[in-house]
N, C-alpha and C positions, 0 to 999 in steps of 0.2 A: 615418341615413346617406344622403348625397346621392351618387348615382352618375351621372356624365354619360356618355351613350352617343349616338353619332352615328346618326340614324335611317337614313341612306343606307348607311353602312358601319359597322355595329355591331361593336365590338371583341369578339372571342371571349373574351378574358380577363375583360372586364367582364360579359359575358353569363353566363359560368360562375360568377362571383361571385354574381350574382342567383339563378341556379339552385340554388346551394348553400344560400342563404337559404330558398328555397322548400322544398327537400328537408328542411330542419330545422324545418319548420312555420311559417316566417315569413310575414308579410303585407307586400306591396309596393304602391306606387303607380307607375303606368307610363303612357306615352303610347299612344294608339291613332290611328286616322285620323279620330276625332271628338273626344270629350272625354277627359280623363285618367281612368284606371280604378283601382279598388282590386282587388287580386287575391291569390290564394294557390293552392296545389296543391289540386285537387279531392279528393285523398285524405288531407287533413289536417283532420279534423272540428273540432279546437280552433281552427284558423286561420279556418275558415268561420264558426264561432261568434263569433270576435273581430270579423270584418267585420260580421256581423249586429248585434252590440252597438253598433259604431261608428255604424251607420245606424239604430239603434233599431228593428230588425226582428226578427220571430220567424222563425227559420230555416225552419220547416215551411211558413210562408206566403210567404216571400220569393221573388220571381221572379228569382233569380240566373241569369246566363247563363255560358257557358263559351267560352273562346277555343281554337280548333283551328288546326293549322298549314295544312291544306289539305282539299279535299273528301274525300279517302280517309280522313282521320281522322274526318270527320263520320259516315261510314257505321258506324263502330264504336259511336257513342254514340246513334244514332237507329235506329228500326225501319225496315223496308224503305220506301224512298222511291219515290213515284210518279215516273215518267219526266219528266213536265211540271215537277214541283217541282225535280228534279235539274237539268234544263236551265235553269230560272229562276235557281237558285243559281249555276250555272256561268257564266251571263252577268253576274252581279252581284258575285261574290266572286273575289279579295279586294275588300272595299269596306265602306263605313260602314252595314252592315245587321246587324240581329239577326233571324235566322229562327227562329220558334217551331215546333218539330218534335216528333213523338211520341218519347219517350225510350226507349232500349233498357235492358236489364238491366245494362249496364256503368256506368250513372250511379250514383255512390255513394248509399246510402240517405239520407244527410243532405240530398240535393237533392230527394228525393221529395216530391211534393205531390199533392193529389187529382186534378189535371188530367193527371198523368203526361206532362208535356211538358217540354222543355228549350229554352232560348234558345241559339242557336249563333252565334258570331261568327268570321269570318276577316278581321281588319282589314287594310287596305292600309297596313301599317306593319311594317317589318322587325323592330323591337325585340320586341314581344310574340310575333310568330310564331317568331322565332329562339329565344326563351326556351322556348316550348312544344316546339319541335323538339329542343332539347338536353335538356329535362326528360323528354321521352318520353310525356307525357300533357297534357291540357288544364289551363288554369288558370281559376279562377273570375273573372268580371268583373262589376263594378257601378260605375256612374259616381260620380266625386268631385263632390259638390255644393258650392255656395258658400252661405255664410250671408247674403250680400247679397240684399236683397229685389228688386233690379232685375235683376241678372245671376244666372243659375241655376248656371253652372259657372265654376270658376277655370281660367284658361288659362295663367297664369304659373307654371312649375315652382318658381321661387324662393319665391313666395307659398304654394304648396302645401307646400313644405318647412317654412316658418315655422310653418304651422298644424298639420301632421301629424307632424313629426319625432319627437315623443315617443309617437306612437300606432302607428306602423308600424316595420318593421325596415329598409326601404330605400325611397327615393324616386328614381325614374329621371328625370333631366333629359334629355328627348329633344327639347327646343325647345318653343316655344309650342304649346299645344293649341288645338283649335277650341272654340267656345262653343255648338255645336249638337250634340245627341246623335245616335246612329245611328237609322235608320229601322227600325221594328219591323214585321216581316211575319209574320203568323200563317198557317202552312201545315199546321196540325194538324187542320183541319176539312175539310168538303166544298168550301168556297170559300176562295181565297187572299184574305186581308184585311190591309190596312195598319192596324195598331193605333195607331202613332205615326209621323207624318211628320217625319223628322229631316233630317239633311244629305244622306242618300242618295236619289237619284231612281231608282226601280226601272225597269230595262229589261226589258220583257216580250217 
């Protein structure tokens, strides 16, 4: 199913249709402020497993991230944040960043890994943030990759639809995506470290 949603002024009716799919254990593809993402409710283990299988990953070893609506949501799913880290996130979010943080007990067990960390995103895109707001909890996020050897990510939602229509429950067309992923910033250790330089330029 292809659902067209305007990124600037997303339709409440269309957003609620997507949320209903997520509540029923569905898997969706949606735009972010970087590349298109695959997602599901973090409380639907079967949907998380489906996404892991689509990407040929073992759930226990996969570094899935979650999308939150705002900074107040982040505090629920992470352990006490250092003031400097909170200020850094406040300067850069919403934005094309994935912050790796110590996970709290509210992260579902299916996300647990030996590192006890979680990747957090608050993208600068109304579509995923409004979906999360209506749903009432985060959604899983992982990039949609391209099979092409030259380009890593598919930016055209029509092409994404052609390829994934029979594998997911809904694809949101929110316009062309970017072809560079988010910048990954590890804040789980003693030093803040950029693990992957993506589209986001960190303001310190």
